[in-house]
C-alpha positions in Angstrom: 89.4 303.7 -16.4 90.1 306.5 -14.1 89.6 310.1 -15.1 89.9 313.5 -14.1 87.3 315.8 -15.3 87.3 319.6 -15.3 84.1 321.5 -16.6 84.2 325.3 -16.6 80.9 327.2 -17.6 80.4 330.7 -17.6 77.0 332.6 -18.1 77.2 335.9 -19.3 74.1 338.4 -19.6 73.6 341.5 -21.6 71.6 343.2 -19.1 71.8 342.3 -15.2 70.1 339.2 -14.1 68.9 337.3 -11.1 66.9 334.0 -10.9 66.9 330.5 -10.0 68.6 327.6 -11.7 69.1 323.9 -11.6 72.6 322.6 -12.7 73.1 319.0 -13.8 76.8 318.8 -14.2 78.5 316.5 -11.9 79.4 313.0 -13.3 77.1 310.4 -12.0 77.7 307.3 -9.4 76.1 304.4 -11.0 76.5 300.6 -10.0 78.0 298.5 -12.6 78.8 301.7 -15.0 81.1 304.3 -13.0 82.2 305.4 -9.6 82.3 308.9 -8.6 85.3 308.8 -6.3 85.3 312.6 -5.5 83.6 315.6 -6.8 83.0 319.4 -6.1 81.1 322.4 -7.7 82.4 325.9 -7.1 79.7 328.6 -7.9 81.4 332.2 -8.4 79.5 334.5 -7.2 77.9 332.4 -4.3 74.3 332.0 -4.6 72.2 333.2 -1.7 70.8 329.8 -1.7 71.8 326.4 -2.7 70.2 322.7 -2.5 72.0 319.7 -3.3 69.5 316.8 -4.2 68.9 313.9 -6.6 66.0 314.2 -8.9 63.7 311.5 -10.3 65.6 309.8 -12.6 68.6 309.8 -10.0 70.6 312.8 -11.1 72.9 314.8 -9.1 71.1 318.3 -9.0 72.0 321.6 -7.6 69.3 324.1 -7.2 70.6 327.9 -6.8 69.3 331.1 -6.1 70.6 334.6 -7.1 68.6 337.3 -5.3 70.9 340.1 -6.5 71.7 341.0 -10.2 74.9 339.3 -12.0 76.5 340.1 -15.0 78.4 337.0 -15.1 78.2 333.6 -13.2 81.0 330.8 -13.5 80.2 327.2 -12.5 83.4 325.0 -12.0 82.9 321.3 -11.6 86.0 319.2 -10.6 85.6 315.2 -10.4 87.7 312.1 -10.2 85.5 309.4 -12.0 86.3 305.5 -12.5 84.7 304.4 -15.6 84.4 300.4 -15.9 81.2 299.7 -18.0 81.9 297.9 -21.2 79.4 297.4 -23.8 77.8 294.0 -23.9 79.6 291.2 -25.2 76.8 289.1 -26.3 73.5 290.0 -27.8 70.5 288.5 -25.4 68.0 291.0 -26.2 64.3 290.2 -27.5 63.1 290.1 -30.7 61.4 293.4 -31.8 58.0 291.6 -31.8 58.4 290.1 -28.4 59.1 293.6 -26.9 55.7 294.6 -26.0 54.9 291.8 -24.1 58.2 291.7 -22.2 57.4 295.6 -21.6 54.1 295.1 -20.2 55.5 292.3 -18.0 57.5 295.0 -16.2 55.7 296.2 -13.2 58.5 298.4 -11.8 57.9 302.2 -12.4 61.2 303.5 -10.6 63.1 306.4 -12.3 65.0 303.5 -14.8 61.6 301.8 -15.7 61.1 301.9 -19.5 57.2 302.9 -19.3 58.8 306.4 -18.9 60.8 306.2 -22.1 58.5 304.7 -24.6 56.1 307.6 -25.2 56.1 311.3 -26.1 58.2 313.7 -24.0 58.6 317.4 -23.6 61.3 317.6 -26.8 60.5 314.5 -28.7 57.3 313.6 -30.3 55.9 312.0 -33.3 57.3 312.9 -36.6 55.9 311.4 -39.8 59.0 311.9 -41.5 61.1 310.3 -38.8 58.4 307.3 -39.2 59.2 307.0 -42.5 62.9 307.2 -42.3 63.3 304.4 -39.4 61.0 301.9 -41.4 63.3 302.3 -44.4 66.4 301.9 -42.5 65.7 299.2 -39.8 66.5 295.6 -40.8 63.9 293.0 -40.7 63.5 289.7 -39.0 66.4 291.1 -36.6 66.8 291.2 -32.5 66.4 294.7 -30.8 69.9 295.3 -30.1 70.6 294.5 -33.8 68.0 297.2 -35.1 69.2 299.7 -32.6 72.7 299.2 -33.9 71.2 299.7 -37.6 69.5 303.0 -36.6 72.5 304.2 -34.9 74.7 303.5 -37.9 72.0 304.9 -40.5 71.6 308.3 -38.6 75.6 308.5 -38.7 75.7 307.9 -42.4 72.7 310.2 -43.1 73.5 313.3 -41.0 76.0 315.3 -40.8 77.7 316.8 -37.8 77.6 320.9 -38.1 78.1 323.0 -34.9 76.3 325.9 -37.0 73.6 324.3 -38.1 71.5 324.2 -35.2 71.0 325.7 -31.6 69.8 324.2 -28.6 66.4 325.3 -29.0 66.2 323.7 -32.6 63.3 321.2 -33.0 64.2 317.9 -33.8 62.1 317.9 -37.0 63.9 321.0 -38.3 67.3 319.4 -37.8 66.3 315.8 -39.3 65.0 318.3 -42.4 68.3 320.2 -42.5 70.4 316.2 -42.0 72.5 318.4 -39.8 73.3 319.1 -36.3 75.2 318.2 -33.3 75.0 315.5 -30.6 72.0 316.7 -29.0 70.1 316.8 -32.4 71.6 313.3 -33.5 70.2 311.8 -30.0 66.8 313.3 -29.9 66.5 312.1 -33.6 67.5 308.5 -32.8 65.3 308.6 -29.8 62.2 309.7 -31.8 62.9 306.7 -34.2 63.1 303.8 -31.3 60.2 305.1 -29.9 58.2 305.2 -33.2 58.9 301.4 -33.6 58.2 300.9 -29.8 61.8 300.7 -28.4 61.8 302.4 -25.0 65.1 305.2 -25.5 66.3 308.2 -23.3 68.9 310.9 -23.6 72.2 310.7 -21.7 74.3 313.7 -20.8 77.9 313.4 -20.1 81.6 313.7 -21.1 83.5 312.4 -23.9 87.2 311.7 -24.0 88.9 312.7 -27.3 91.8 311.6 -28.3 94.1 314.4 -30.1 95.7 313.5 -33.7 98.6 311.2 -33.7 101.6 313.2 -32.4 99.8 316.4 -31.5 99.5 317.5 -28.3 96.1 317.3 -26.2 94.6 320.7 -25.9 93.1 322.1 -22.9 89.3 322.4 -23.2 89.2 320.4 -26.4 86.6 317.7 -24.7 83.2 318.6 -24.7 79.9 317.9 -23.0 78.2 315.0 -25.2 75.1 313.4 -25.6 74.0 309.8 -26.7 71.3 307.2 -26.3 70.4 304.5 -24.0 67.9 301.9 -25.2 65.9 299.6 -23.4 66.3 295.9 -25.5 64.1 293.8 -23.2 64.3 292.2 -19.9 67.3 290.4 -20.5 69.3 292.8 -22.0 68.2 295.9 -20.1 69.6 299.0 -21.2 72.3 299.5 -23.8 73.9 302.7 -24.7 74.5 303.8 -28.1 76.7 307.0 -29.4 74.9 308.0 -33.0 77.1 310.9 -33.3 80.5 308.8 -33.6 78.2 305.7 -34.8 79.6 303.3 -31.7 78.3 301.9 -28.3 79.2 303.8 -25.3 82.1 302.8 -23.8 84.7 303.5 -21.3 85.3 307.0 -22.9 81.8 308.3 -22.1 81.2 309.4 -18.6 77.5 309.9 -17.3 76.4 313.1 -15.8 72.7 312.7 -16.2 69.7 310.5 -17.9 66.4 311.4 -18.8 63.7 311.2 -21.2 65.3 314.0 -23.6 67.1 317.3 -23.1 64.7 318.9 -21.0 65.5 316.8 -18.0 69.4 316.7 -18.2 70.1 320.4 -19.3 73.2 321.2 -17.6 71.8 324.7 -16.8 68.2 325.5 -16.7 65.9 327.7 -14.9 64.0 330.8 -14.6 65.7 334.3 -15.1 64.7 338.2 -14.3 66.7 339.7 -17.3 66.1 342.5 -19.9 68.8 341.3 -22.4 70.5 338.1 -23.9 72.3 335.9 -22.1 75.3 333.4 -23.6 76.8 330.3 -22.1 80.3 329.2 -22.6 81.9 326.0 -21.8 85.1 324.1 -21.9 85.9 320.6 -20.8 88.8 318.5 -19.8 88.7 314.7 -19.3 92.1 313.6 -18.5 92.8 309.9 -18.2 95.1 309.0 -15.2 97.4 306.1 -14.8 
């Protein structure tokens, strides 16, 4: 499926600001999943320094430095992406009890190694409440893929999407206690659930094509940056992606931008600022399917 992706991000500062930031907003180019046909990132005002690089997890990253203060910084991403990866048609995943043996046999420590995604990470740590929850909802005597699917469905059932309930800094335990949040919260909670029972899990950020109501025109900027989960289901199945916010497996409407252990690794805009006031980030996304 071929898409045009347009992302507009504006950072607004109460008091003039300057500093360094890392941007992870360009759609990824991944064999077997999606192809980045073309893409460009425009930054206004132009930074004094700009470095384009690939980080440890294979994410396209743009490091920018502003030496003089700015009241606003606009980041515009334009990309054409061919998304062709489908969810697996067959379940060839390991049994949960066999997963530790298959994990131990994995000798690769590269960016896609499940060893990086099985323990705690900056924003996802142990939680007694989540440990109790996941053991109540996981099915018995099931494959790893069936267990991940069941947890995916349970979180969609038990959590309510609420854009006002949390912020980008809300700890996952607080979001879980409220049983409310946004896609970032759903994703962090599911990652914690899976790691609690020994399933390596990571965070995927990207773009989700949304369908307007039947008979209604598509609204510009109605699409949004999204987050979902990748789970390692054994040597044969590898990584499989699930979207707990929408109770589905990731498919042709999910366009990958970055992968990491949690939001800390993939935040679209992250860095160090010199500022005497607060900042606000607004965003609009258009994901347009092409014939």
